[in-house]
C-alpha positions as CSV (number, residue, x, y, z in Angstrom):
1,M,-83.5,38.9,54.2
2,V,-85.6,41.5,52.5
3,V,-84.6,44.6,50.5
4,M,-87.6,46.9,51.3
5,D,-88.5,49.9,49.1
6,V,-89.9,52.7,51.2
7,S,-92.4,53.9,48.6
8,M,-94.9,51.2,47.6
9,P,-98.5,51.7,46.4
10,K,-100.7,49.9,49.1
11,M,-98.5,50.0,52.2
12,N,-95.3,52.0,52.7
13,G,-92.0,50.1,53.4
14,I,-91.8,51.5,56.9
15,E,-95.1,49.9,58.0
16,A,-94.3,46.7,56.0
17,T,-90.9,46.5,57.8
18,R,-92.5,47.0,61.2
19,I,-94.9,44.1,60.5
20,I,-92.3,41.8,59.0
21,V,-89.9,42.3,61.9
22,A,-92.7,41.8,64.5
23,E,-94.0,38.7,62.9
24,L,-90.7,37.2,61.7
25,P,-88.0,38.4,64.0
26,G,-85.3,36.4,62.2
27,V,-85.8,38.3,59.0
28,R,-83.4,41.2,58.4
29,V,-84.6,44.1,56.4
30,V,-82.5,46.6,54.4
31,G,-84.4,49.8,53.6
32,L,-84.2,51.3,50.1
33,S,-85.4,54.6,48.9
34,M,-84.9,57.1,46.1
35,H,-85.2,59.8,48.8
36,E,-82.0,60.9,50.5
37,D,-83.8,61.9,53.7
38,E,-82.4,61.2,57.1
39,E,-85.9,61.2,58.6
40,I,-86.9,58.4,56.3
41,A,-83.7,56.5,57.1
42,A,-84.3,56.9,60.8
43,S,-88.0,55.8,60.4
44,M,-86.9,52.6,58.6
45,R,-84.3,51.8,61.3
46,E,-86.9,52.5,64.0
47,A,-89.2,50.1,62.2
48,G,-86.6,47.4,62.4
49,A,-84.4,47.7,59.3
50,V,-80.8,46.9,59.9
51,S,-79.6,49.3,57.3
52,F,-80.8,51.9,54.8
53,V,-79.4,52.8,51.4
54,T,-80.5,55.2,48.6
55,K,-81.2,54.3,45.0
56,G,-79.0,57.2,43.9
57,G,-76.0,56.1,46.0
58,A,-73.1,53.9,45.0
59,S,-74.1,50.4,44.1
60,E,-71.2,49.2,46.4
61,A,-73.1,50.7,49.3
62,A,-76.2,48.7,48.5
63,I,-74.2,45.5,48.0
64,S,-72.3,46.1,51.3
65,A,-75.6,46.7,53.2
66,I,-77.1,43.4,51.8
67,H,-74.0,41.4,52.6
68,S,-73.9,42.9,56.1
69,A,-77.5,42.1,56.7
70,R,-77.1,38.6,55.3
71,F,-74.2,37.8,57.6
72,G,-75.6,39.4,60.7
73,G,-73.9,42.8,60.9
74,T,-75.4,46.2,60.6
75,K,-72.3,47.8,59.0
76,P,-69.8,46.6,56.4
């Protein structure tokens, strides 16, 4: 399981997620961003993330997304 930040210096999290999911299909990725942008969320899901949460959101949402990803679901 990977918690992937969208904004990274050398490769963005969307591309990194795409590569990880393609090369390691058993790995589940939860997207994380400071941007509350549905287009970014959709891009992360399209790349293979099972969930997407924002850094400004409730910590319970992030915890729930991580638990769901860990136990195979896409929603709490």
